LODREN-272553 format. One line per 4 residues: their letters; for each residue x, y, z of C-alpha. Coordinates in pm, 1 decimal. Each point is the difference from the previous one (the first is absolute). Layout:
A = X,Y,Z  ...
REM end
This chain:
MGKA = -23.6,10.4,-7.7  302.6,243.4,99.9  176.5,-79.9,-317.6  -343.9,66.7,-215.1
WHAM = -99.5,334.6,194.4  405.4,110.2,-57.5  -21.2,-107.7,-376.1  -341.2,273.0,-21.2
KQFP = 206.0,242.2,236.5  -289.2,-1.5,247.0  -28.8,33.5,379.2  -333.5,-229.3,19.6
WEGA = -114.4,152.4,333.7  -24.9,352.1,-177.5  -276.3,-56.5,-226.5  -338.9,-169.9,32.5
RYVG = 79.1,-328.2,-147.1  187.2,-151.8,285.9  -109.8,126.5,349.4  -212.5,-183.4,236.1
GIEN = -81.9,-344.4,121.0  205.3,-274.4,-207.9  215.9,294.4,-154.9  129.2,89.9,304.4
VKIN = 168.2,-341.6,105.0  147.0,-8.4,-404.3  169.5,331.9,53.7  134.2,-52.9,381.1
LMLR = 126.3,-315.8,-104.9  174.4,87.4,-292.0  153.4,335.0,189.7  111.8,-263.3,283.6
IYSQ = 203.2,-214.4,-251.1  174.5,265.5,-196.0  98.3,181.8,310.2  194.4,-306.1,84.8
KWHV = 373.6,-73.9,-127.4  -44.1,-170.1,-379.8  209.5,-342.5,156.6  -293.1,-35.1,270.4
YAGL = -252.0,-181.3,-256.1  246.4,-61.3,-273.6  149.6,-309.6,171.2  -340.0,-141.6,107.3
AILN = -101.5,45.1,-364.5  282.5,-118.5,-194.9  173.8,-276.1,243.2  -303.5,-163.0,95.8
PEAR = -136.6,-273.5,-253.8  -355.8,18.3,139.7  -15.1,388.1,-13.5  115.0,-25.1,-361.6
KQIA = -279.2,-245.5,-75.5  -244.1,229.0,142.2  112.8,304.2,-173.4  6.8,-155.2,-344.8
QYAK = -355.0,-133.0,73.5  -112.2,345.1,91.7  121.4,187.5,-294.8  -149.8,-284.9,-226.9
SCTE = -322.2,39.0,221.5  -29.3,383.8,-49.6  84.2,-31.6,-387.3  -278.5,-265.9,-41.5
LYKL = -270.2,167.7,203.8  87.7,343.4,-203.2  -31.9,-163.7,-327.8  -356.3,-127.3,104.5
MLGG = -70.0,350.3,95.5  85.7,160.1,-292.7  -197.8,-273.8,-218.0  -315.9,90.4,194.2
QAYQ = -2.2,-372.7,117.2  -224.5,59.9,291.8  -135.8,-374.4,41.3  355.6,-144.2,-26.2
LRER = 150.6,271.3,218.1  -291.8,-56.8,275.0  49.3,-395.3,-15.6  386.9,57.6,22.9
VYGA = -33.0,230.9,296.0  -279.2,-163.2,190.0  181.1,-344.9,-38.1  303.9,154.9,152.3
RDRV = -176.0,124.8,264.6  -141.1,-331.6,97.3  294.9,-185.1,-25.5  204.5,243.5,228.3
FGRE = -290.9,137.9,261.3  -205.6,-305.5,-44.1  -380.2,45.5,-30.9  -252.3,49.3,283.1
GKGG = -273.3,-236.7,11.1  172.5,-253.3,-202.4  233.4,-271.8,141.8  235.4,128.8,259.5
GARW = -118.7,323.5,-33.1  192.1,329.2,-45.0  375.9,21.8,129.7  -15.3,357.3,105.0
AAEP = -122.5,64.2,372.5  -301.3,122.2,106.9  178.3,345.7,50.7  199.2,174.8,-309.4
LLRD = 352.7,23.1,38.7  -67.0,381.0,-98.4  -313.5,195.5,81.9  -143.8,248.5,-220.5
EILD = 78.0,259.8,280.6  358.5,-64.9,26.3  4.9,5.4,-387.4  -119.8,339.6,-13.3
QFSL = 189.3,178.4,295.0  353.6,0.9,-150.8  -15.4,192.9,-295.9  304.5,259.5,-144.1
GKKP = -251.6,171.6,-233.0  -339.3,172.6,88.2  -301.7,-236.9,-91.0  -211.1,132.9,-275.4
ESLL = -381.1,13.9,20.2  -38.7,-284.1,-239.1  260.6,-259.8,-44.1  78.3,-124.2,-348.6
PNNH = -51.2,-345.7,-64.5  307.8,-240.6,-51.4  24.0,-357.0,-111.7  274.5,-101.7,239.0
LSLL = 207.7,-197.7,-270.1  284.6,-17.8,283.9  -223.8,-167.7,223.5  -180.4,-237.9,-238.7
AMVD = 351.1,-118.2,-141.4  106.9,-59.5,367.3  -286.5,-247.8,61.5  40.0,-161.8,-348.5
CWSQ = 368.7,-44.0,76.0  -104.3,-195.6,301.9  -234.8,-190.0,-153.0  211.2,-104.1,-291.9
LGAV = 289.0,-117.8,223.7  -256.0,-184.6,239.1  110.1,231.1,296.0  -216.6,88.2,277.8
PYDH = 124.0,340.6,196.9  -137.0,-91.3,325.9  191.8,-289.1,69.1  318.6,229.4,11.6
MICS = -162.3,224.8,261.5  229.1,-116.1,272.7  324.7,158.3,-137.4  -180.9,284.6,-229.3
TPLF = 166.4,349.3,15.2  -192.4,323.3,43.9  29.9,45.9,-347.1  -184.2,-337.6,-101.3
RLWL = -291.8,69.9,232.0  -62.5,330.3,-147.1  20.0,-150.3,-364.0  -204.3,-312.5,66.4
GVTE = -236.8,213.9,221.1  -63.4,252.6,-256.1  -44.3,-303.7,-271.1  -248.0,-150.4,234.8
NLFR = -201.8,324.9,23.4  -45.9,3.8,-363.1  -108.4,-364.6,-24.7  -205.3,-49.5,311.5
SETR = -269.2,250.6,-161.6  -143.5,-165.4,-301.9  -167.2,387.7,-59.6  356.2,130.4,12.8
LDES = 120.8,-288.4,-209.2  -260.8,34.9,-287.7  56.1,365.2,7.9  401.7,-32.8,-66.8
LRIA = -90.7,-234.4,-297.0  -267.8,199.1,-129.8  261.5,282.7,0.5  255.2,-193.9,-178.8
IEDN = -204.8,-68.2,-286.3  -226.5,309.8,-37.4  238.5,305.0,146.6  293.5,79.4,-191.5
TFRS = 98.8,270.2,271.2  288.1,-229.1,177.3  97.4,-180.0,-366.3  336.9,202.6,-58.6
DDLE = 109.4,-54.1,381.2  -93.6,-384.7,-24.7  223.7,-0.6,-312.4  301.2,140.9,176.3
FVFA = -65.4,-242.6,288.4  -4.7,-282.9,-230.8  342.8,149.1,-141.1  142.8,32.2,358.5
ARGW = -112.6,-360.2,124.0  195.0,-153.8,-297.3  261.3,224.2,13.7  78.0,-103.2,367.7
AECV = -66.2,-363.4,-123.2  220.1,-18.1,-241.6  272.6,185.7,231.9  -31.6,-277.9,253.9
SLGH = -13.6,-273.3,-247.9  339.2,106.6,-122.9  126.6,44.1,342.9  154.3,349.2,-68.7
FDTW = 54.4,172.9,322.9  153.7,301.0,-201.0  -340.4,56.9,-195.0  -189.0,-40.5,311.2
MERF = 197.8,263.6,184.2  -44.8,238.4,-285.9  -349.2,-70.5,-54.6  -51.9,55.7,360.3
MDTQ = 205.0,304.8,67.6  -154.0,169.9,-329.7  -347.2,-31.7,165.9  95.6,89.8,361.3
RFFE = 177.6,327.1,-126.2  -338.0,114.2,-168.3  -171.9,-83.6,353.8  224.9,111.8,237.2
PRFA = -94.1,342.4,64.3  -338.2,-121.9,115.4  133.2,-258.1,254.3  14.3,191.7,293.8
GAIE = -376.1,21.4,70.8  -74.3,-321.8,-202.3  195.6,-199.9,239.4  -163.3,142.1,312.8
VGSA = -360.3,-111.9,-136.5  110.0,-331.8,-99.4  181.8,-67.1,305.8  -355.9,80.7,188.0
MVTA = -160.9,-188.5,-237.7  206.8,-311.7,52.6  -37.5,50.9,382.6  -406.9,21.7,-55.6
VLES = -0.9,-334.9,-165.8  236.7,-171.9,201.9  -229.7,105.2,301.3  -315.7,-111.3,-183.0
TKK = 119.6,-342.9,-78.6  174.1,-94.6,346.8  -272.9,-239.8,92.2
REM end
């Protein structure tokens, strides 16, 4: 996401597109990662065979879902996304039931609490390609994120929490799928996002630490002037999430 926003020369919280709710988590996650040293995540991605596999599949999921959106293939997109939801999160009322807890990892009031920008009167709808692709990726790999909660990091809990937030609500999920087919507002953003996902995946698959460093630091320099306030808000968000998931 950071690479995509950088490519568009966009500080996402300064417009109406990426303010409020789910968008707050996306932005704070991105800024928290880019405020670190480049090697913190490089080693985790490049030296871990399982991570390399997941990154490659994530880029593939982004690409394939985006193609369905571009082609206006509403039925195929819905079948794929809902199939992934059922495989990853389970299905309420069917067999073993849903895997998520009765209480969501991230409540809406927490999502709305930590914004870097002023929330507009009406939010622009978003297809949330990054979140749809994450669940599709887990589904394709047969991964169940809840199986790894005991050793999860705060960032993982944030990412899982915001993904769960979208998929727990059929109304919210159906709206994202409708927007994916009918609304072109985010189409150029999505294109840059797919380019970015594939670029990171190629860098990781080749094991190029130098390329990772250059890609990372280039985008880091773009966002760096905004780190001070963002890190404070992001830390508060992480604390709130950890407090809400203690039990």
